BALUMMAR-713548 format. One record per atom (N, C-alpha, C): residue number from 1; residue in one letter; z, y, x. Coordinates in steps of 0.2 Angstrom, whole numbers, plus 2048, in hexadecimal, padded with zeros to 3 digits. Layout:
NUM_a_Z_Y_X
...
This chain:
1_m_99B_8BB_C03
1_m_9A3_8BA_C00
1_m_9A9_8BB_C01
2_n_9AD_8BD_BFE
2_n_9B4_8C0_BFE
2_n_9B8_8B7_C00
3_d_9BA_8B8_C05
3_d_9BF_8B2_C07
3_d_9C6_8B1_C04
4_s_9C8_8B7_C02
4_s_9CE_8B7_BFF
4_s_9CE_8B3_BF7
5_a_9C8_8B0_BF4
5_a_9C7_8AE_BF0
5_a_9C7_8A5_BF1
6_h_9C7_8A5_BF7
6_h_9C9_89C_BF8
6_h_9CE_89B_BFC
7_i_9D3_8A0_BFC
7_i_9D9_8A0_BFE
7_i_9DC_89A_BF9
8_d_9DF_893_BFB
8_d_9E4_890_BF7
8_d_9EC_892_BF8
9_y_9EE_896_BF4
9_y_9F3_899_BF4
9_y_9FB_895_BF1
10_a_9F9_88F_BEF
10_a_9FD_88C_BED
10_a_A00_888_BF3
11_r_9FC_886_BF7
11_r_9FD_885_BFE
11_r_A03_886_C03
12_y_A03_88D_C00
12_y_A09_892_C05
12_y_A11_891_C00
13_d_A0F_890_BFA
13_d_A15_88F_BF4
13_d_A1C_88B_BF8
14_h_A1C_889_BFE
14_h_A20_883_C01
14_h_A23_887_C07
15_i_A21_88A_C09
15_i_A22_88C_C10
15_i_A29_891_C0F
16_r_A2D_88F_C14
16_r_A33_892_C12
16_r_A35_894_C1B
17_p_A36_89C_C1B
17_p_A38_89D_C22
17_p_A3E_89D_C26
18_l_A42_89A_C22
18_l_A48_899_C27
18_l_A49_892_C22
19_l_A4D_88C_C26
19_l_A50_886_C22
19_l_A55_884_C27
20_w_A5B_883_C25
20_w_A61_87F_C28
20_w_A62_879_C26
21_t_A62_875_C2B
21_t_A5F_86E_C2B
21_t_A68_86A_C2B
22_g_A6C_86D_C2A
22_g_A73_86B_C2C
22_g_A75_86B_C34
23_d_A70_86C_C37
23_d_A73_86B_C40
23_d_A6F_872_C42
24_a_A6B_872_C41
24_a_A65_879_C44
24_a_A63_87D_C3E
25_l_A5F_880_C40
25_l_A5A_885_C3D
25_l_A54_886_C3E
26_e_A4F_884_C38
26_e_A49_885_C3B
26_e_A44_88B_C37
27_l_A42_88E_C3B
27_l_A41_894_C3B
27_l_A38_895_C3B
28_l_A35_897_C37
28_l_A2E_89A_C35
28_l_A2C_89E_C3C
29_d_A27_89E_C3E
29_d_A25_8A1_C45
29_d_A20_8A5_C42
30_q_A22_8AB_C41
30_q_A1D_8AF_C3C
30_q_A18_8B3_C41
31_r_A1A_8B2_C47
31_r_A16_8B3_C4B
31_r_A0D_8B0_C4B
32_k_A0F_8A9_C4A
32_k_A09_8A6_C4A
32_k_A04_8A5_C42
33_l_A06_8A9_C3D
33_l_A05_8AA_C37
33_l_A00_8AD_C35
34_p_9FB_8AE_C32
34_p_9FA_8AA_C2D
34_p_9F6_8A3_C2F
35_f_9F4_8A1_C35
35_f_9EF_89B_C37
35_f_9F2_898_C37
36_v_9F9_897_C3A
36_v_9FC_890_C3B
36_v_A04_891_C37
37_v_A07_88A_C36
37_v_A0A_88B_C31
37_v_A12_886_C37
38_e_A15_88A_C3C
38_e_A19_886_C41
38_e_A20_888_C3F
39_h_A26_884_C41
39_h_A2D_886_C41
39_h_A2F_887_C47
40_l_A35_889_C49
40_l_A38_88A_C4F
40_l_A40_886_C4E
41_h_A40_881_C52
41_h_A46_87E_C51
41_h_A4A_882_C56
42_c_A51_884_C52
42_c_A57_887_C55
42_c_A5C_884_C56
43_d_A5F_880_C59
43_d_A67_87C_C59
43_d_A6D_880_C5C
44_s_A6C_888_C5D
44_s_A6F_88C_C62
44_s_A6F_892_C5F
45_s_A73_896_C60
45_s_A74_89F_C5F
45_s_A6F_8A1_C65
46_d_A6E_89E_C6A
46_d_A69_8A2_C70
46_d_A63_8A0_C6D
47_t_A61_89A_C6A
47_t_A58_89B_C67
47_t_A57_89E_C61
48_v_A5D_89D_C5D
48_v_A5C_8A3_C58
48_v_A5A_8AA_C5A
49_a_A5F_8AC_C5F
49_a_A5D_8B4_C63
49_a_A56_8B5_C65
50_e_A55_8AE_C69
50_e_A4D_8B0_C6B
50_e_A49_8B2_C68
51_a_A49_8AD_C62
51_a_A45_8AD_C5C
51_a_A45_8B2_C59
52_i_A4B_8B5_C57
52_i_A4A_8BE_C53
52_i_A47_8C4_C59
53_h_A4A_8C2_C5F
53_h_A46_8C7_C66
53_h_A40_8C7_C65
54_s_A3D_8C0_C66
54_s_A37_8BF_C66
54_s_A32_8C2_C60
55_l_A34_8C3_C5B
55_l_A31_8C6_C54
55_l_A2F_8BE_C53
56_a_A32_8B8_C54
56_a_A2E_8B2_C50
56_a_A32_8B2_C48
57_v_A36_8B5_C47
57_v_A3A_8B9_C41
57_v_A38_8BF_C3F
58_r_A36_8C2_C3A
58_r_A36_8C9_C38
58_r_A38_8CA_C31
59_g_A3A_8D1_C30
59_g_A3C_8D3_C2B
59_g_A44_8D5_C29
60_a_A46_8D8_C28
60_a_A4E_8D8_C28
60_a_A53_8D2_C25
61_p_A50_8D1_C1D
61_p_A53_8CC_C1B
61_p_A52_8C5_C1F
62_a_A4C_8C3_C22
62_a_A4C_8BF_C25
62_a_A50_8BE_C2C
63_i_A50_8C6_C2E
63_i_A53_8C5_C37
63_i_A5A_8C4_C35
64_g_A5D_8C6_C30
64_g_A65_8C7_C2D
64_g_A68_8BF_C2C
65_i_A62_8BB_C28
65_i_A66_8B5_C27
65_i_A64_8B0_C2D
66_a_A5F_8B0_C30
66_a_A5F_8AD_C37
66_a_A65_8AE_C3D
67_a_A69_8B7_C3F
67_a_A6D_8B8_C3F
67_a_A72_8B5_C3E
68_g_A72_8B3_C37
68_g_A7A_8B1_C35
68_g_A7B_8A9_C36
69_w_A74_8A6_C35
69_w_A75_89F_C38
69_w_A76_89F_C3E
70_g_A75_8A3_C44
70_g_A75_8A3_C4B
70_g_A7D_8A4_C4C
71_v_A7F_8A9_C49
71_v_A8A_8A7_C49
71_v_A8B_8A0_C47
72_v_A87_89E_C41
72_v_A8B_897_C3F
72_v_A8B_891_C46
73_l_A84_892_C48
73_l_A80_88E_C4F
73_l_A85_88E_C53
74_a_A89_895_C56
74_a_A8C_898_C5B
74_a_A94_895_C58
75_a_A94_896_C53
75_a_A9C_894_C50
75_a_A9E_88E_C50
76_r_A99_88A_C51
76_r_A9B_882_C4F
76_r_A9E_87E_C56
77_d_A9C_882_C5A
77_d_AA0_880_C61
77_d_AA3_884_C65
78_i_AA8_889_C60
78_i_AAD_88B_C62
78_i_AB5_888_C60
79_d_AB8_88A_C65
79_d_ABF_885_C63
79_d_AC3_88B_C65
80_a_AC7_88C_C60
80_a_ACC_891_C5F
80_a_AD3_88F_C5A
81_d_AD7_892_C5B
81_d_ADD_892_C56
81_d_ADD_896_C50
82_d_AD9_89C_C50
82_d_AD9_8A0_C4B
82_d_AD2_8A4_C4C
83_g_AD2_8A7_C44
83_g_ACD_8AC_C44
83_g_AC9_8B1_C48
84_s_AD0_8B4_C4E
84_s_AD0_8B9_C50
84_s_ACC_8B7_C57
85_a_ACF_8B2_C57
85_a_ACD_8AD_C5E
85_a_AC6_8AB_C60
86_a_AC4_8A9_C59
86_a_ABE_8A5_C5A
86_a_AB7_8AB_C59
87_l_ABB_8B1_C56
87_l_AB7_8B5_C55
87_l_AB7_8B9_C5D
88_q_ABA_8B8_C61
88_q_ABB_8BB_C68
88_q_AB6_8B7_C6B
89_k_AB6_8B1_C6A
89_k_AB0_8AD_C6E
89_k_AAA_8AC_C6A
90_l_AA9_8AF_C65
90_l_AA2_8B0_C62
90_l_AA1_8B6_C64
91_e_AA3_8BA_C69
91_e_AA0_8C2_C69
91_e_A9A_8C0_C6E
92_p_A9A_8BD_C73
92_p_A93_8BC_C78
92_p_A8C_8BB_C72
93_a_A8F_8B7_C6F
93_a_A88_8B4_C6B
93_a_A86_8BA_C65
94_l_A8B_8BD_C61
94_l_A8B_8C2_C5E
94_l_A86_8C5_C61
95_l_A87_8CA_C67
95_l_A83_8CE_C6D
95_l_A7C_8CC_C6C
96_r_A7C_8C6_C6E
96_r_A75_8C3_C72
96_r_A70_8C2_C6A
97_l_A73_8C3_C65
97_l_A6E_8C3_C5E
97_l_A6D_8CA_C5C
98_n_A72_8CF_C5F
98_n_A71_8D6_C5D
98_n_A6E_8D8_C61
99_a_A6C_8D6_C68
99_a_A69_8D9_C70
99_a_A62_8DD_C6D
100_d_A62_8E5_C70
100_d_A5D_8E7_C6E
100_d_A59_8E5_C75
101_d_A53_8E2_C76
101_d_A4F_8E3_C7C
101_d_A49_8E5_C7C
């Protein structure tokens, strides 16, 4: 018998690959799909970078959005007088998000 006839597709309609909670990013761990739906709690740019580099986040749109939220997480801890100074302080986080491992 064809197993695809028994898949409950409605079960997957609520799955969100990325969810901003207000203080952290919840990322769907795509390495565990389709058998397990598990989210990674990312509360720093380092944890977002690790999720991207470990392939927990896949696909250009999801990677780009996750990296953008990683910048938000890094920026919330920056104390700077102007935009230029803030960007200079953000550079290490941006490099980690972009690193080719």
